[in-house]
N, C-alpha and C positions, 0 to 999 in steps of 0.2 A: 319426296323420296327419302326414306330412312337411310342414314349413313352408317357405315361400319368401319372399324379399325381392326387391323390384324397385327398381333404381337408375335414376333418370332424369336426363338432362342435356339441357336444352332449348336449342336454338340458333335463329337467325333463320329458317333454312329446313330444319331437321331436328330430330328428337327422337331422341337416342340413348338406348339402354336396355340393361340387363343384368339377368338373372334368376339369383338365387343360391338354392341349397338350404342350409338350416341343418343343420350337422353337429355333433354333440356333441363338445365339447373340441377343436374345430378351426376353421380359417377357414371362412366361408361358401364353398360350392363352386359354381363357375360352372356353370350349367345351359345357358344360351344368351345370346346378345347380338345386337343389331341396331340398326336405325334406321328411322324413317319419314322419307323424304327427298323433296324436291320434284323430281320427275322431268320437269318441264316441262309436260306436258299433264295430269298427275295426280300424286298422292302415291303413293310406292312403299314397301311394307313388305318389308324384307329381314332375315332372321334366320339366324344360324349357330349350330351347337352348340358345345360346349366344345372339340371337336377341330377346329373351323373349317369343317365341312361345312355347306353351305346346306340349311336345313330349311324355309325359307319365302321366297318371292319373288313378291309379288303387288302389283298396282295397287289403290289404294283409291279409292272414288268421290269423296271430298271433294277440293277444290282448295285448302283453307286449313288452317293449323295451329291449328284450334280444338278443341273438345272431341270432335268427331265422330271424327277419326282416332285420338284417344286411346282413345275407346270401342271402336273396332275393334281396337286393340292389346290392350286388356284382355280383350275377347272371345277373341282368339287365345290369349293367355296362359292364361286359365282353361281353355280347351279343351286346350291343351298340357299343363298341369299335371295334369289328371285328378284323381286322389285327393289331390294336394297342394293347398295353399292359400296364396295370398299373405297374409301377416300384417302387412306394413308396406311402405311406399314411401319411399325416401330421395331427396331432391332436392339436386342441386348448386346452391347459391345463391352467387352471386359475392361479394356485399357483405353483411357483417354489421354494419357500422358500429362504433360504440364499445362497444355493449352485448352483441352476440351473438358471444361468443368461444369457443363450444363448440356442438356439435350439439344441437338441441332438437326436442322433439315439438311439432308445429304446432297452434296453436289459432287461432280467429278473431282474437284480440287480437294474437298474434304475426304473423300474416299482414298485418294492418293496419300494424304497426310496420315490417315489412320493406318494404311498399309505400311507406312514407314515406321510405325510403332511395333511392328511384329517382333523385332529382337527383344522387346521388353516382355512379351508374352507369346512365345512361339507356339504354345499349346492352344490357346483360345483365339487369338486375334485372327488368324486365317479362317477359322471356322465361322466367326461372326461376320466376316467380310464376304464369304462365298455366296450366301443367299442375296446379299445386296447386289453383287455383280450379276447374278443370275436373273434377279427381278428386273434389273435395268434392261436386259435383253428381252425378257418375256413381256413385261408391261412397262415400256419406257415412259408412259405418261403418268404412272402411279407415284404419288409423293412418298418418299422414304425418309425415315428419321432414325437417328442413333441416340440411344440412351446408355450412359456409361456407368459401369460398376464402381469406377474410381471417383465419380463426381461427389458422392455423399461425403467423402473424406477430404475434399480439396482444401478445406479450411484448417486442416490439422496444422498446428504451429510448433515451432521449436519449444522444447526439445523432442516432443513426441514424434515429429516427422523427420528427424535428422539422424544420420549415421556418423560414426566417429572416423570420418575420412577427411583428408584435406579439403578445404572449402571449394577449390576449383572443381572437384568432382560433383559437389552439390550443384554448382552452376551448370554442369552438364545434364542435370536432371536426375542424378542419383539421390533419391530421397524416398521416404515411405509414402506410397500412394494409397494403399488399402483397397480392398475389393469387397464383393458381395453388397455393394452400396444400394442396389435396387431393393434387395431384401431388407436391409436396415432402414431404408427410407419408408418402406411399407410398415414395418414394426413401429417406427417412431410415430408415424401418423396414427396408427391403430391405438397406441397407448394414449394419445391425446383424445381420441374418440371415446375410449373407455372411461377416461377421467383426466382432467387437467392435472390433478394431483399426481397421477402416475407419470405423466410426462416430465414432471419436475424432479422425480426421484433419481438418485444415483443408480444407474441401470447398466447391467452388462447383458448384451444379447449374444447368445451362442448359436450361430448359424452352423449347424453340424450336418454335413452330407458327404458326398464323395469329395467335394471341396469343403473345407471347414475353416472357420475363423471366428473371432470374437470382436465385438465392438463395445467400447465403453462410451456411453452417451448420457446426456442430460439436456432437458429442454429440446429434445429432438435433434441435437447436434453431436457429431462424432468428436470425441476427445482423445481417443486412442483406439488402436486396432492391431490385431496380431499379424495379418498379412502386410507385407511391406513394399519393397521395390517391385517384387514379382508375386505371383500367386503361389509360389513355392514356400513362402515363409510362414512361420507360426506353428499351428497345430499339426499333429499327425493327421493325414488324410487317407482317402481310399487307396490311391496309388502314388501319392506324393509324400516326400519325406517330412515336410515341415522344416522348422528351424534345425540347422545342423552346423556343427563346428566347421568353419571354413578351412581349417587345417586339414580336415578329412578330404575335402575337394582338391586341395593342393597335392596331398599325398597320392590320391588316385590319378591325378594328371601326371605328376612327375615320376612317381615311383612304380605305379602299376601300369602306366602307359595308356590309360583310357583317353580316347579322343574326346574333344568337346561334344561331339554328336552322341557318343556312347554315354557320356556322363549326363547329358541332357535327358536321354531316354531313361537312364537309371533313376534320376531324381523325379521325373514327371510321371513315369509309367510303370516302374517296377519296384517302387518303394512303398512306404506307408503301411496300411493294413495288409496289402497284398504281399509286400516284401517280408514283413515280420511273420505273418502266418504261413506263407507259402501255399495258401489255400485260395483266398479271394480278397478283393478289395471291397466287396459288398458286405456291409455290416449284417444284413439279414442272413447271409450264409454262415457268417462267423457265429452269430447267436444260435444258429441251429446245429452247429458242430460241437462234437464232444472232444475234439483234438486239443491237446494242451497248447499247441501253437496258436490256435484260435483265441484261447483265453489270454495268452501272452500279448497278442496284438490288441485285444480289447482293453486289457489293463494299461498298456502303454498309451492308447488313445485317451482313456479317462484320466490317467496321470497327467498328461500334457495339458488337457483341457482344464483340469482343476488348478494346476500350477499357474497357467496363464490367466485364469479368472482371478486368482489371488494377486497377480501383477496388475491387472486392470483395476482391481479394487484400490490399489495404491494410487493409481492415476486419479481416481475419482475421490479419494479421501474417505472411502467407505462404500458399503454395498447395501442398497435398500431393495433392489428388484433384480431378479435373474430371470431371463426369458430364454426358453429353448425354442428353436425353429429349425427349418431345413429338414431334409428327409429323415436323418437319424434323430435330430432333436425333437421332431414332431411324433415319430412313430416308435422309437426304440426305448421303451420304458426302462429296461435293465441298464442301459447306458446312462440314462438320466440319473438313475439310482446310484450307480457307481461314482459318477461325478459328484453328486450331492453328498455322498458319504465322505468323500475326501475334503469337502468344504464344511463339515460339521463344526469345525473350530471357528468358522466365520459366522456361525449362527444359522446356517442353512439346514433345514429339516423338512423332508417331504413326507407326505402321507402315502404309504405304499398302495393303499386301495385306490386313491385318487390318481396316483401315477400310473398304475396298471390299467385303469379305466380310460386313460387319455383325457382326463378332465382338463379344463383350461387353467384352473388354479390348483396346484398340487402341494403347496406348503401346508404344514400343520399349524394349528393355532399358536403353538409355542415357538414357531420359527421366527428368528430375528430378521429374516430376509423373505420377502414375498417372491414366490416362484410360480411362473406361468409358462404354459405351452401355447404358442400362437402360431397358427398356420400362415406362412408367408404367401405373398401373391405378387411376384415380380411382374407378371404379365399385366396386371391391373395398373401397376405403377407406370409401365411403358405406355399403356393406353391413355392414362391421364396426361402424360407429357405430350403425346401426339395430339390429343384433342386440344390442349392449350396452345400448341404451336400452330395448329390449323386455324383456330379461332383468331389468333393474333396476326395471321398472314393477311 
């Protein structure tokens, strides 16, 4: 019987998934992928096969992202698989804290420990844990695994991982953790597959999407990153502020009377591109808009990205390779051009035609920095880890 692995990535209004078939002595092979998304009046299940052709598009009766639509998804998957069988489910979990620095098979005790990390990431942690709890009820015998976005950065060392607070706070776990690690892990391996020479270069990967961050890496290892203790830090994002003067937060709490809950909502859900533009946190809508506020938001996004790339260059002692990935990084050519223009002094020069065409390599022959666009694949990284842990059991 052919075995299959399910990768799950839960968001606030969607559940993305990918189904992989296990192949001897090879990477797990994508069978299909899709999502359950909030379509307004109902939830919608859409699925495409490995070639990108739609194989399912249907409304689901439920209106909430509880265990019911997950049950519908499992029913569809089991019917789709036929004589194949899902043997494991891998979950993207954003925060692993100090102790979860590698993928693990989930137990009730580990789930409880992960739930205790919710104060470190109140936006993502409950979302990642919800399908774990639902699956435990729906398919109690199905093995589940957690893969952590923080794990890729766990070896960050002082001073890169340290804040200028008294050391007793560091002992409490207040340090830079870094995020988007599954994406960076994929890019690091992909560079090695393209050429061992690429893997050895001083590289900055720009994972730009609704959540956005940078990672300075070399030889496949994270040396610095923009997100820190939480997924709020660093770059301007879709609805998140990114780095902000802590004095502003104290002022809002003490002088403007914002409660911690209102401040949390402001920073996570009402800031970033949405807050500056007043239009949307979706870069596609901003690029299509003629409103000056949309341009102001995009300018701020590119300004912060370029500024932090320059800072990461200092960590690396130079810049040889710049990689764009993530939804914006992979698809928004004008944003790549805006960032590259601000980095011209570093030797970055991109070819407008190659950039607009979405080519994998977009630098000019005269550029002092190689610039690539690589489509990330976090689901495959999760499937790889699940397969390894299953084989080791």
